[in-house]
Structure formats: C-alpha cells, structure tokens
N, C-alpha and C positions, 0 to 999 in steps of 0.2 A: 504493500499499500503505499509506503513512505516513499519507494524509488518512483511510482507513477505521479506522485503529488511533486517529486522534485524534476520530474520531466515537464510536468505542466508549468511549472516555476520558470524553468529554463525556455520554455517555448515563449512564455510571455516576455522574459528579458529580451530574447532575442527580437521578438516583434517590435519592443520598444526600442530596441537600437536600430533596427530598420528604418521606424519612423523617424527616429532622429538624424540618420543618415540621408533620408529622403530630404528631410527638412533643411540640412546643411548644404546639400546637393541645390535645391531651389535658391537658397541664399547666396550662395557662390556663383550660380548662373545670374541672379540679379546684379551681383557686383561687378561681374565681368561685363554686363551690358552696359551699365553707366561709367565702367571705366573707358569701354571703347567709346562711349559718347565724347568723353574729355579726351581722349586720345585723337581725335579728330579736329584739326584746327578749323575745318569748315563747317563743323557739326553743329547742331541746334543749340547746344550748350553755349558757343560762343557767339551765336549770332541772335540770341533772345533778347529783344528789346524791353528795358524796364526791370530786367533781373541780372544782377552780377553773377559771374561763376561761382563764386563762394556760396551764394543761395542756392544754387543748383545742387552744389555739393552736399550743402547741408540737408535738402531734400533726398538725395542719392544715399546719405548716410541715415535718414530717418526710415527709408523704404526697406534698405538690408537691414536694420537693426529690426525692424516690426518682424521682418520674414524671419530674422534669427532668432528672436524670441516666441515665434508662432508654436503655440502648444494645441492638444485637443482638450485640455482641463487637467487639473489635477489627478493623479493616480494616487490611490490611498490602498496601502496593504495593511495588513495586520500590525505590521510594526512600526508604520508611518501615521502621525496623527498632523494634519493641516495647522500649520504656525497661525497664530492670531486668534485662534477660537477660544482661548482661555483668558483668565483674569489678568488685567495688565498689572506686573510688578512693581513693587514699588520701587521708585528710581531715586537717583540724586537728581538736584537741581543743576545740571550743567548741561552742556550741548549733547552729551551722550544719551543722557536720559530724555531730553526733548525730543532727539532722533529717534531713540527707541519706542518711545510714546506714539509719535506721528507715524511709525512704520507698522506698528501694532493697529492702530486705528485703520489704516490702509487696509492691512489684511482684513481684518474683520467687515470694513466695507465690501472689500471684491467676494467675501465668502457669502455676503446677502446680497450680492448683485449691485451695491449701490456705487457705481462707477463715479459720479460725479463726487461723492464724498469720500472716495478713494482718491481722486484727482486733487481735490481740497487739502488731503492731509499729507500728499507728497509735493504738493506745487512750492512751499517753501524750502525744503531740503536742499542741500547743495550737492555736487557731484564727489565732495571728499567724504559727504556721509556714507558713502557707498564703498564697497569694494570692487575691483575691477577697473578696466582701462578708461581713462578720464573721458575719452572722446566718446566711448559706447554710452557711458553712464549719462553725458550731456545730452546725447541724441534721444536717449530714453527720456530724460526730463524734459526736453524740448516737446517730444510728443506728447507729454503728459499736460504741459503748460500750453500746448498750442489750442487754441479754441475752435480750430477747424478740423482736429482730428475726430474721426469716428468713434464712437463707445467702444468699439471692438479695437481699435488701434490703442487707445487709452487702456484699455483692460489689459492687453497684452503686454505694454510697454510696462504698466504698472506691476504686473506679475514678475516681468523680467527684472525690474528694478528691485523688489522684495527678495529675488534669488540672490542679489550681489549685497543684501543688506550685511554690514559689518557686525561680527559677534565682539562682545568684549573680551 
C-alpha cells in the first residue's frame, strides 16, 4: 500500500515539475520576443511616438514577470498549510514588523479573494522588503501599484511577491 502511495506522490511531483517547466518555457519565449523587438533598430520599440524605450522595457519586464509568476493556484498537501491564515504574531514596532504585518494582511486578503485589499496592503512596501532580484521585485510591485493592471495580474504578482517575503 505504501509503495503505491509513493508512486502517486511521485507522479504528482512530476506533473507539478512538468507544469513548472512549461511555464518557464512560456516566460522564456516571451522574453525572447521582447529582446528581438529591442534588438531590431527599426523595430516598433524605437519608433513608437510618445513612449520612451525604457517605458517599453518596463512593459516587457512586467509581461515576463507576470508570466513567470503564473500559477494555477496554491497546492496544499498534508504537510503544508497556506501562510497568512492564522493569527498575526506579536511584532516589534520597527520596519520588519510593519512589513510582516503588511505581508500577512495581503496573504489573508488573497485567501479571501479580496484583490483590492491585497493591493492596498502591498502598495507601501519597498523592493528591499523582499528577497530576490531587485528588478524583479520592482516589476512585481509596479504591477501591483499600476491601476491599469487587471485583477488577475495583480493577484499573480501579489502571490509571487509573497513567495519572495523575507524571513526574520
């Protein structure tokens, strides 16, 4: 009985890894498409009126970051419990405590499907409040702060940001 459970668990892990590989392939293809656009000196990137190349680059980074952070939703197994569903711990009154509470509020809001509340909780945070590459964190924060971002984009960016939360 135990070996069949192990095989099922292995199959599930393999399926998750295959999904992850496919997601990374899509992100890479998207990044290549944007890099091709920038590499062409006569391309649309350099000829757009009213838009500077760095604005287009930020758009590209946002698109790649959203694709990179795309997930089907949380996977909960017997040994994992979603963060942000418990009581907020007592924290010191410093930046670390402030950031932890904000991240906790965002997790709870996402768990309840309250995208606007998660956005509000994450908006005041800085890129230094998260682990990871600063440009990636900045791009994710830009998606969260951008009023033109869809709820789906904000939700995905917020979940990705919360996975990059610093631990004490």
